[in-house]
C-alpha positions in Angstrom: 5.0 -36.8 -23.3 6.0 -37.3 -19.7 5.7 -34.1 -17.5 9.1 -33.2 -16.0 9.2 -33.6 -12.2 11.5 -31.9 -9.8 12.8 -32.0 -6.2 12.1 -29.2 -3.8 14.4 -28.4 -0.8 13.7 -25.9 2.0 16.2 -25.5 4.8 15.5 -23.1 7.6 18.9 -22.3 9.2 18.9 -21.1 12.8 21.0 -20.7 15.9 20.9 -23.8 18.1 17.3 -24.9 18.6 15.9 -26.4 21.7 15.9 -30.1 21.4 12.2 -30.5 21.9 11.3 -27.9 19.3 13.6 -29.5 16.7 11.6 -32.7 17.1 8.0 -31.4 17.5 8.3 -28.9 14.6 8.7 -31.7 12.0 5.1 -33.1 12.1 3.8 -29.5 12.0 6.0 -28.7 9.0 4.9 -31.9 7.2 1.2 -31.1 7.8 1.5 -27.5 6.6 3.3 -28.5 3.4 0.9 -31.4 2.6 -2.1 -29.2 3.1 -0.8 -26.2 1.1 0.5 -28.2 -1.9 -2.7 -30.0 -2.2 -4.6 -26.8 -2.1 -2.3 -25.3 -4.7 -2.9 -28.3 -7.0 0.7 -29.5 -6.9 1.1 -33.2 -6.8 4.1 -34.9 -5.2 5.5 -38.4 -4.5 6.9 -38.0 -0.9 7.6 -35.4 1.8 10.6 -35.9 4.1 11.1 -33.6 7.1 14.3 -33.7 9.1 16.2 -31.5 11.6 19.5 -30.9 13.3 20.2 -28.5 16.2 20.8 -25.7 13.6 18.2 -26.4 11.0 14.8 -27.6 10.0 14.7 -29.1 6.5 12.0 -30.5 4.1 12.4 -32.3 0.8 9.5 -32.8 -1.6 10.0 -35.2 -4.5 8.4 -35.3 -7.9 6.9 -31.9 -7.9 5.6 -30.7 -11.3 7.1 -27.4 -12.6 3.7 -25.8 -12.7 0.2 -26.2 -11.3 -2.3 -28.2 -13.2 -4.9 -26.0 -15.1 -8.2 -25.6 -13.4 -11.3 -25.6 -15.5 -14.7 -24.8 -13.8 -18.2 -23.7 -14.8 -19.5 -20.6 -13.0 -23.2 -19.8 -12.9 -24.2 -16.3 -13.8 -27.5 -14.4 -13.9 -30.8 -15.8 -15.3 -30.9 -15.9 -19.1 -33.9 -13.5 -19.1 -31.6 -10.8 -17.4 -28.4 -11.7 -19.3 -29.8 -11.6 -22.8 -32.1 -9.3 -24.7 -33.0 -10.7 -28.1 -29.8 -12.9 -28.0 -27.6 -9.9 -27.2 -25.7 -9.8 -23.9 -26.9 -7.2 -21.5 -24.7 -5.2 -19.0 -25.4 -8.0 -16.5 -24.0 -10.6 -18.9 -21.0 -8.4 -19.8 -20.1 -7.7 -16.2 -20.3 -11.4 -15.4 -18.2 -12.3 -18.4 -15.6 -9.7 -17.5 -15.4 -11.0 -13.9 -14.8 -14.5 -15.3 -12.2 -13.3 -17.8 -14.0 -14.5 -21.0 -15.7 -12.9 -24.0 -19.5 -12.3 -23.4 -20.1 -14.2 -26.7 -18.7 -17.4 -25.0 -21.5 -17.5 -22.4 -23.7 -20.5 -22.5 -27.4 -20.8 -21.6 -28.2 -24.0 -19.6 -31.4 -25.3 -18.1 -31.4 -25.6 -14.3 -34.1 -26.5 -11.7 -34.8 -22.8 -11.5 -34.9 -22.1 -15.2 -32.3 -21.1 -17.8 -29.2 -19.4 -16.5 -26.0 -18.2 -18.3 -22.8 -20.1 -17.5 -19.1 -19.3 -18.1 -16.5 -22.0 -18.6 -13.4 -20.5 -16.9 -9.9 -21.8 -17.4 -7.3 -20.8 -14.8 -3.9 -21.6 -16.2 -1.5 -23.2 -13.8 1.2 -20.9 -12.3 4.9 -21.9 -12.1 5.7 -24.0 -9.0 8.6 -21.7 -8.1 6.2 -18.7 -7.8 3.7 -20.6 -5.6 6.5 -22.0 -3.4 7.9 -18.4 -2.9 4.5 -17.4 -1.6 4.1 -20.4 0.7 7.5 -20.6 2.3 7.1 -17.6 4.6 3.6 -18.9 5.6 5.1 -22.3 6.5 7.8 -20.6 8.7 5.3 -18.3 10.5 2.8 -21.2 10.9 5.2 -23.2 13.2 4.3 -23.2 16.8 6.4 -23.9 19.9 7.2 -22.9 23.5 8.8 -19.5 24.2 8.9 -18.1 20.8 10.5 -14.6 20.7 11.3 -11.7 18.5 15.0 -11.2 17.7 16.7 -7.8 17.3 14.5 -5.2 15.6 12.5 -7.8 13.6 8.8 -8.5 14.0 8.9 -12.2 13.2 8.7 -14.7 16.1 10.6 -18.0 16.1 12.2 -20.3 18.5 15.7 -19.1 17.7 17.0 -16.5 15.2 16.8 -17.5 11.5 20.2 -17.0 10.0 20.0 -18.4 6.5 17.5 -20.0 4.1 18.0 -22.5 1.3 15.1 -22.9 -1.1 15.8 -24.8 -4.3 13.6 -26.5 -7.0 16.2 -28.8 -8.4 19.1 -26.4 -9.0 16.9 -23.4 -9.4 16.5 -20.8 -6.7 13.1 -20.1 -5.2 13.3 -16.4 -4.3 12.2 -15.7 -0.8 12.8 -12.7 1.5 12.1 -12.8 5.2 11.9 -9.1 5.7 10.6 -9.3 9.2 13.8 -10.9 10.4 16.7 -9.0 11.8 18.9 -9.1 9.9 16.8 -9.6 6.7 17.1 -13.2 5.4 17.2 -13.9 1.7 17.0 -17.4 0.2 20.0 -18.9 -1.6 21.8 -22.1 -2.2 24.4 -21.7 0.6 24.0 -23.8 3.8 26.3 -24.1 6.8 28.1 -27.2 8.0 29.3 -28.4 11.4 30.6 -25.5 13.4 34.0 -27.1 13.8 34.4 -28.0 10.1 34.0 -24.7 8.3 30.8 -22.8 7.8 29.5 -22.2 4.4 28.6 -25.0 1.8 27.0 -24.7 -1.5 24.1 -27.0 -2.3 24.3 -27.4 -6.1 20.9 -29.2 -6.4 18.1 -30.2 -4.1 18.9 -33.9 -4.6 22.5 -33.3 -3.4 21.5 -31.9 0.0 22.3 -34.9 2.2 25.6 -35.6 0.6 26.6 -31.9 0.6 26.1 -31.6 4.2 27.8 -34.9 5.0 30.9 -33.5 3.4 31.0 -30.7 6.0 30.3 -33.0 9.0 26.5 -32.8 9.3 24.5 -36.0 9.4 21.3 -34.2 8.5 18.9 -37.2 8.5 17.4 -37.3 12.0 16.4 -40.9 11.6 20.0 -41.9 10.6 21.4 -40.1 13.6 19.0 -41.8 15.9 19.6 -45.3 14.5 23.4 -44.7 14.8 23.0 -43.6 18.5 20.9 -46.6 19.3 23.4 -49.0 17.7 26.4 -47.4 19.3 24.8 -47.3 22.7 24.0 -51.0 22.6 27.4 -52.0 21.3 29.4 -49.8 23.7 27.3 -51.0 26.7 27.8 -54.6 25.7 31.5 -54.2 25.4 31.7 -52.7 28.9 29.4 -55.5 30.3 26.5 -53.3 31.1 22.9 -52.5 30.3 22.2 -48.9 29.2 19.7 -46.9 31.2 18.5 -44.9 28.1 14.8 -44.3 28.0 13.1 -43.2 24.7 12.9 -39.6 25.8 16.7 -39.4 26.3 17.3 -41.1 22.9 15.1 -38.3 21.3 16.9 -35.6 23.1 20.4 -36.8 22.3 19.3 -37.1 18.6 18.3 -33.5 18.6 21.4 -32.2 20.4 24.0 -33.3 17.9 24.7 -32.9 14.2 27.6 -35.4 13.9 27.2 -37.9 16.9 30.3 -39.4 18.5 30.4 -42.1 21.2 32.4 -41.2 24.3 32.9 -43.8 27.1 33.6 -42.2 30.5 34.3 -43.4 34.0 32.8 -42.7 37.3 34.9 -42.4 40.4 34.0 -45.6 42.3 33.9 -43.6 45.5 30.5 -42.3 44.4 29.0 -45.7 44.1 28.1 -45.5 47.7 25.4 -43.1 46.7 21.9 -44.5 45.9 21.8 -45.8 42.2 18.8 -43.5 41.3 20.8 -40.5 42.5 23.7 -41.3 40.1 21.4 -42.2 37.2 19.3 -39.0 37.7 22.4 -36.8 37.8 23.7 -38.5 34.7 20.5 -38.7 32.7 18.5 -35.6 33.7 21.3 -33.1 34.2 24.1 -34.2 31.9 22.4 -36.3 29.3 24.8 -39.2 30.0 23.8 -42.8 29.8 24.3 -44.8 33.0 25.2 -48.5 32.8 23.7 -51.1 35.1 25.4 -54.4 35.8 24.1 -57.3 33.7 22.1 -59.7 35.9 22.1 -57.3 38.9 18.8 -57.2 40.9 17.5 -53.7 41.2 16.3 -53.0 44.7 14.3 -49.8 44.9 15.3 -49.3 48.5 19.0 -49.9 47.9 21.1 -47.3 49.8 24.1 -47.6 47.5 24.8 -48.4 43.8 27.8 -50.8 44.2 25.7 -53.9 43.4 23.8 -52.4 40.5 25.7 -49.7 38.6 29.0 -49.9 36.7 31.6 -47.2 37.3 31.1 -46.1 33.7 28.9 -44.0 31.5 28.3 -43.3 27.9 28.0 -39.8 26.3 27.0 -38.7 22.8 29.3 -35.9 21.7 29.1 -33.4 18.9 32.8 -32.6 18.4 35.6 -34.0 16.3 37.1 -37.5 16.9 40.6 -36.1 17.5 39.2 -34.3 20.6 37.4 -37.3 22.1 39.9 -37.8 25.0 39.8 -34.2 25.9 36.0 -34.1 25.8 35.8 -37.3 27.9 38.0 -35.8 30.6 35.9 -32.7 30.7 32.7 -34.7 31.0 34.2 -36.8 33.8 35.2 -33.6 35.7 31.7 -32.1 35.3 30.1 -35.4 36.5 32.4 -35.6 39.5 31.4 -32.1 40.6 27.7 -32.9 40.2 28.1 -36.1 42.2 30.0 -34.3 44.9 27.1 -32.0 45.3 24.7 -35.0 45.4 27.0 -36.5 48.1 26.7 -33.4 50.1 22.9 -33.2 49.8 22.6 -36.9 51.0 24.9 -36.3 54.0 23.0 -33.1 55.0 19.7 -34.9 54.7 20.9 -37.9 56.7 21.9 -35.6 59.5 18.2 -34.7 60.1 15.7 -37.3 61.2 12.8 -37.8 58.8 10.3 -37.2 61.6 11.9 -33.8 62.1 11.6 -33.0 58.4 7.9 -33.8 58.6 7.5 -31.0 61.2 9.2 -28.6 58.7 6.3 -29.3 56.2 4.3 -26.8 58.3 6.4 -24.0 56.8 5.5 -24.9 53.2 2.2 -23.9 51.6 0.4 -26.6 49.6 -2.0 -24.3 47.8 -3.9 -21.1 48.5 -6.6 -21.8 51.1 -5.5 -25.4 51.6 -2.9 -24.8 54.3 0.5 -26.3 54.5 2.0 -29.5 53.3 1.6 -30.7 56.9 -2.0 -30.0 56.8 -2.2 -32.0 53.5 -0.4 -35.0 55.2 -2.9 -34.9 58.1 -5.9 -35.0 55.6 -4.1 -37.9 53.8 -3.8 -39.8 57.1 -7.5 -39.4 57.8 -8.2 -40.9 54.4 -5.8 -43.7 55.0 -7.7 -44.6 58.2 -11.0 -44.5 56.2 -9.7 -46.7 53.5 -8.4 -49.3 55.9 -11.8 -49.5 57.6 -13.3 -50.4 54.2 -10.6 -52.8 53.0 -10.1 -56.2 54.5 -6.3 -56.1 54.9 -3.9 -57.7 57.4 -3.4 -55.7 60.6 0.3 -55.4 59.9 -0.4 -53.9 56.5 -2.7 -51.4 58.1 0.0 -50.3 60.6 2.6 -50.0 57.9 0.2 -47.9 55.7 -0.6 -45.6 58.6 3.1 -45.0 59.4 3.9 -44.5 55.7 1.0 -42.0 55.4 2.4 -40.1 58.4 5.9 -39.8 56.8 5.2 -39.9 53.1 6.0 -36.2 52.3 9.0 -35.7 54.7 11.5 -35.7 51.8 9.8 -32.7 50.1 11.9 -30.4 52.3 15.1 -32.5 51.9 18.0 -30.9 50.0 18.2 -33.8 47.6 14.6 -33.4 46.4 15.0 -29.7 46.4 17.8 -30.3 43.8 16.2 -33.3 42.1 12.4 -33.1 42.4 12.0 -36.3 40.3 13.4 -38.2 43.3 10.6 -37.4 45.6 9.3 -40.4 47.5 12.3 -42.5 46.2 14.9 -40.9 48.5 12.3 -40.5 51.2 11.9 -44.3 51.4 15.6 -44.9 51.4 16.2 -42.4 54.2 13.4 -44.1 56.3 15.0 -47.6 55.7 18.4 -46.3 56.7 16.8 -44.9 60.0 15.4 -48.3 60.9 11.8 -48.0 59.7 10.2 -51.4 58.5 11.0 -52.1 54.9 7.3 -52.2 54.0 6.9 -48.6 55.4 9.8 -47.4 53.4 8.5 -49.1 50.3 5.0 -47.7 50.7 6.5 -44.2 50.9 8.3 -44.8 47.6 5.3 -46.3 45.9 2.6 -43.8 47.0 3.5 -41.6 44.0 2.8 -44.5 41.6 1.5 -44.4 38.9 3.2 -41.2 37.9 1.7 -41.3 34.4 0.4 -43.3 31.5 2.2 -46.7 31.3 3.8 -46.3 34.6 4.0 -49.1 37.2 1.6 -49.4 40.0 2.4 -49.9 43.7 3.5 -53.5 44.4 2.6 -53.5 48.2 -0.8 -53.2 49.7 0.4 -50.5 52.1 1.8 -48.5 49.2 -1.5 -48.9 47.3 -3.5 -47.7 50.2 -1.4 -44.6 50.7 -1.4 -43.9 46.9 -5.2 -44.0 47.0 -5.3 -41.7 49.9 -2.9 -39.3 48.3 -5.0 -39.0 45.1 -8.3 -38.8 46.9 -6.9 -36.0 49.1 -5.8 -34.0 46.0 -9.2 -34.4 44.3 -11.2 -33.5 47.4 -9.0 -30.5 48.2 -8.7 -29.0 44.8 -12.4 -29.6 44.0 -13.3 -27.9 47.4 -11.1 -25.0 46.3 -13.4 -24.6 43.3 -10.9 -25.6 40.6 -11.6 -28.1 37.8 -9.7 -29.6 34.9 -10.9 -27.9 31.7 -10.0 -28.9 28.2 -6.3 -29.3 28.0 -5.7 -27.3 31.3 -5.1 -29.6 34.3 -2.5 -27.9 36.4 -2.9 -30.2 39.4 -3.0 -33.3 37.2 -6.4 -34.3 38.6 -7.1 -36.5 35.6 -4.0 -38.4 36.3 -4.9 -38.7 40.0 -8.4 -40.0 39.0 -6.8 -42.6 36.6 -4.5 -43.8 39.3 -7.4 -44.4 41.7 -9.2 -46.5 39.1 -6.0 -48.4 38.0 -5.0 -49.2 41.6 -8.4 -50.6 42.5 -8.6 -52.6 39.3 -5.1 -54.1 39.8 -5.7 -55.1 43.4 -9.3 -56.3 42.8 -10.5 -54.4 45.8 -14.2 -53.9 46.1 -14.2 -50.5 47.5 -17.4 -48.4 47.5 -16.0 -45.1 46.2 -19.3 -43.4 46.2 -19.9 -44.0 49.9 -16.2 -43.0 50.7 -16.6 -39.8 48.7 -19.8 -38.8 50.6 -18.2 -39.4 54.0 -15.0 -37.5 52.9 -16.9 -34.6 51.4 -18.7 -34.1 54.7 -15.4 -34.2 56.5 -13.8 -31.8 54.0 -16.6 -29.2 54.5 -15.7 -29.1 58.2 -12.0 -28.9 57.5 -12.3 -26.0 54.9 -15.2 -23.9 56.1 -13.9 -20.9 54.2 -14.7 -22.6 50.9 -18.4 -23.1 51.9 -18.3 -26.6 50.4 -21.7 -28.3 49.7 -20.8 -31.9 50.7 -23.5 -33.5 48.6 -22.5 -31.5 45.5 -18.8 -32.1 46.0 -19.3 -35.9 46.4 -21.6 -36.0 43.3 -19.1 -34.0 41.2 -16.1 -36.2 42.2 -18.2 -39.4 41.6 -19.0 -38.2 38.0 -15.4 -37.3 37.5 -14.3 -40.8 38.5 -16.9 -42.4 36.3 -15.5 -40.5 33.3 -12.0 -41.7 34.3 -13.3 -45.3 34.2 -14.7 -44.7 30.8 -11.6 -43.0 29.5 -9.3 -45.8 30.7 -11.4 -48.6 29.2 -11.4 -46.8 25.9 -7.6 -46.2 26.1 -7.3 -50.0 26.6 -8.8 -50.4 23.1 -12.2 -51.6 24.1 -15.0 -50.6 21.7 -16.7 -47.4 22.8 -20.2 -48.8 22.6 -19.3 -51.6 25.0 -17.7 -49.2 27.4 -20.9 -47.0 27.3 -23.1 -50.0 27.9 -21.3 -50.7 31.2 -20.1 -47.3 32.4 -21.7 -44.7 30.2 -24.9 -43.9 32.2 -24.3 -41.1 34.7 -27.4 -42.3 36.5 -25.6 -45.6 37.3 -22.6 -43.8 38.9 -23.2 -45.3 42.3 -23.0 -48.9 41.0 -20.0 -48.1 38.8 -18.1 -46.7 41.8 -19.3 -49.3 44.2 -16.8 -51.7 42.7 -14.7 -50.3 39.8 -13.1 -53.8 39.2 -16.6 -55.2 38.6 -16.9 -52.8 35.6 -13.8 -54.3 34.1 -15.2 -57.8 34.5 -18.5 -56.9 32.8 -16.9 -55.1 29.8 -14.4 -57.9 29.3 -17.3 -60.4 29.1 -19.0 -58.2 26.5 -15.7 -58.1 24.5 -15.6 -61.9 24.6 -19.3 -62.3 23.6 -18.7 -60.0 20.7 -15.6 -61.9 19.7 -17.5 -65.2 19.8 -20.5 -63.9 17.9 -22.9 -64.3 20.8 -23.4 -60.7 21.6 -25.8 -60.0 18.7 -28.2 -62.7 19.9 -28.2 -61.6 23.5 -28.7 -58.0 22.4 -31.6 -58.9 20.1 -33.3 -60.7 23.0 -32.9 -57.8 25.4 -33.5 -54.7 23.2 -36.7 -56.0 21.7 -38.1 -56.5 25.2 -36.6 -53.2 26.6 -38.3 -51.0 23.9 -41.7 -52.1 24.9 -40.9 -52.3 28.6 -40.3 -48.5 28.5 -44.0 -48.1 28.1 -44.6 -49.6 31.5 -43.7 -48.3 34.9 -41.8 -51.2 36.4 -38.9 -49.8 38.7 -35.4 -50.6 37.4 -34.4 -52.5 40.6 -37.1 -55.1 40.3 -35.3 -58.4 39.4 -38.0 -60.9 40.3 -41.3 -61.6 38.6 -42.9 -62.5 42.0 -45.4 -59.9 43.0 -45.4 -58.0 39.7 -46.4 -60.8 37.2 -49.7 -62.7 37.7 -49.7 -66.1 35.9 -53.5 -66.1 36.2 -53.7 -63.4 33.5 -51.7 -65.5 31.0 -53.6 -66.2 27.8 -50.9 -68.0 25.8 -48.2 -70.6 26.5 -45.5 -68.2 25.3 -46.2 -66.0 28.4 -45.6 -69.0 30.7 -42.4 -69.8 28.8 -41.3 -66.2 29.3 -41.9 -66.4 33.0 -39.9 -69.6 33.2 -37.0 -67.8 31.6 -37.3 -65.0 34.1 -37.5 -67.4 37.1 -34.3 -69.1 35.9 -32.4 -65.8 35.5 -33.6 -64.4 38.9 -31.1 -66.3 41.2 -28.3 -65.5 38.8 -29.2 -61.7 38.6 -29.5 -61.4 42.3 -26.4 -63.3 43.3 -23.3 -61.2 44.3 -20.5 -63.0 42.5 -18.2 -62.4 39.5 -19.3 -65.6 37.8 -22.9 -64.5 37.6 -22.3 -62.4 34.5 -21.3 -65.2 32.2 -24.2 -67.3 33.4 -26.6 -64.4 32.9 -25.3 -63.9 29.3 -25.8 -67.6 28.7 -29.3 -67.6 30.2 -30.3 -64.6 28.1 -29.0 -66.3 25.0 -31.0 -69.4 25.9 -34.1 -67.3 26.3 -34.0 -66.1 22.7 -36.5 -68.8 21.6 -39.0 -68.0 24.3 -38.9 -64.3 23.6 -39.3 -65.0 19.8 -42.4 -67.2 20.6 -43.7 -64.3 22.8 -43.6 -61.8 19.9 -44.0 -64.1 16.9 -45.5 -67.4 16.0 -48.9 -69.1 16.7 -48.6 -68.5 20.5 -47.5 -64.9 20.3 -49.2 -62.1 22.2 -50.1 -58.5 21.6 -48.5 -56.6 24.5 -50.3 -53.3 24.2 -53.9 -54.8 24.4 -56.9 -52.7 25.6 -57.3 -54.6 28.8 -55.1 -52.7 31.4 -54.4 -55.6 33.7 -53.2 -57.9 30.9 -51.2 -55.1 29.3 -49.5 -54.2 32.6 -48.8 -58.0 33.2 -47.1 -58.4 29.9 -45.1 -55.1 30.2 -44.0 -56.3 33.6 -42.7 -59.6 32.0 -40.6 -57.5 29.6 -39.5 -55.1 32.3 -38.2 -57.8 34.6 -36.2 -59.2 31.6 -34.8 -55.7 30.9 -33.8 -55.3 34.5 -32.2 -58.7 34.8 -30.2 -58.0 31.6 -29.1 -54.5 33.0 -27.2 -56.3 35.7 -24.8 -57.1 33.0 -25.0 -54.0 30.7 -27.3 -51.4 29.2 -27.9 -53.2 25.9 -29.6 -50.2 24.4 -26.1 -48.5 24.1 -24.6 -51.3 22.1 -24.4 -50.7 18.4 -25.3 -53.6 16.1 
């Protein structure tokens, strides 16, 4: 007979939740419920978590009405202690009582340590309702989020006050009392609908949850609300002839701000299109959660001083009211936006009244970080690094001039009124102000781009001048914060040093610049020790720490690109090779990409077999790792077999490849190692094979040097010992 299965519903009703918590709580709730149901021996078909601004809800389908029974054997005392003449002793009786069985039901079984008594225990499954009643408070208390608080006199902590609780197994109530809430919350079958459509609604059965809430104006399925918003934004934008500026983060936030989404189309006073487009879009998106519309086919110029060529005088808004009030809500949103844009207009006018060079002087009044002076001090350190970088990079003279000017002015907008109100526009408005003042376009663009990349997946500087200043900015941050004695630890990285390190590696890789980071760090660390004597910086230690930090960033970025970890380790995993890794970070990418291709084509295993067999024995010798030529370390006069001469011929062929400084050498080196497989096989096996570890010291050393040179030549490409089979 089929076991009856039920649907469970839990709804945690609250005051309006922060949008980010409503979204981030769902995977937590899903994980807690899956874990605890499995631990409670309760099977299920599916778990669905959803949320609105006033509720978190979870539905579990095909739950049994009771746990499955648990049968287990428990081992008791040795039979010699448990039974005397076949009669249970007190030890056996106590054990049986603990197991809940009659002492006569104990069984004697042989084990590796002799006979012991065992009890077969049967734990009857408890009703599902009873188990859920115990688990629900644990699930609620197990949720984590920002700024949890206690409410009223209660002791429970949550994102917002819990006002009601629906807990149903089919139509049956799961009795739960949240006694730590204020007021006390008791579970029932009554939920609450949209605030504007009446409050209470009875949920007759767990399966009726979505339809019951739909009847009172709540689209409870988060995925459905999000799909509706995406569709309506796309269709409304198309009807207005625009492209919506609606990043994924805004879609998520809009989804979690409404229970019954409505599309509202508003207009922007065309007077405000003389403001920069990013100012309008930032005001709309970040402050009002509106969706700006860009003109179809318009080219977006990051240095544009006004939005007339790029933005439509329209916006989209997702409301949470009633359709009959759409016109009123639209007019209210337009008035609010007009006031915001009037503020932005004032900020721009006030900023334009002050020359950027004068704002730069004001940086002296703003502290960068304790012990690191003002923002002006930081800019001057950044300028020094820009000069050092330009000495090392072979760039056009004009590019160098523009980079130096951009470095001089790059932080001026941090004391502007616009950036004070909209910090996310730093750099962007700074570049626009400079262009309006007559600075070269490339200088203005470099000021904008020196903040790039801002995070994972962000764009990189498109200009050489911007890339140079971006490198200098990140190097200054790392040198200064490390000099101060602070390091990123675990998940704590308040100065975003990892992001800065990633940016350095990404910029160098994208531009293909062969910059010796190790040498630059050593020079800069010495300079920093003089600039910041109060920190008593050890220049050598500072440079070494930063070099290792950047090596780790190289490894991390390669792994994030999906490259096999063992291949990454083979190229960049050895801390002892940090100087080579930082000498040309772009070279690391070329080598690892070749290894990926060799693995894909099936050639890597052959090359690896050639190298690792030689390298294991070569470790018994004392040949220095930098020796790439057999000349002077291998004596052909000591050869006893033709396989030794054949091996030497392979090494002589690889030498000019291994010692050449070119990107093409790596493919040729891999091919040469692959071609040397037969020679190495003959060296170790076959009728011309040799014993490497012979008694004669000179012959042994000669053969070890043969293998050592091969190992060293292969290491020009990778450390093959780190590659898994």
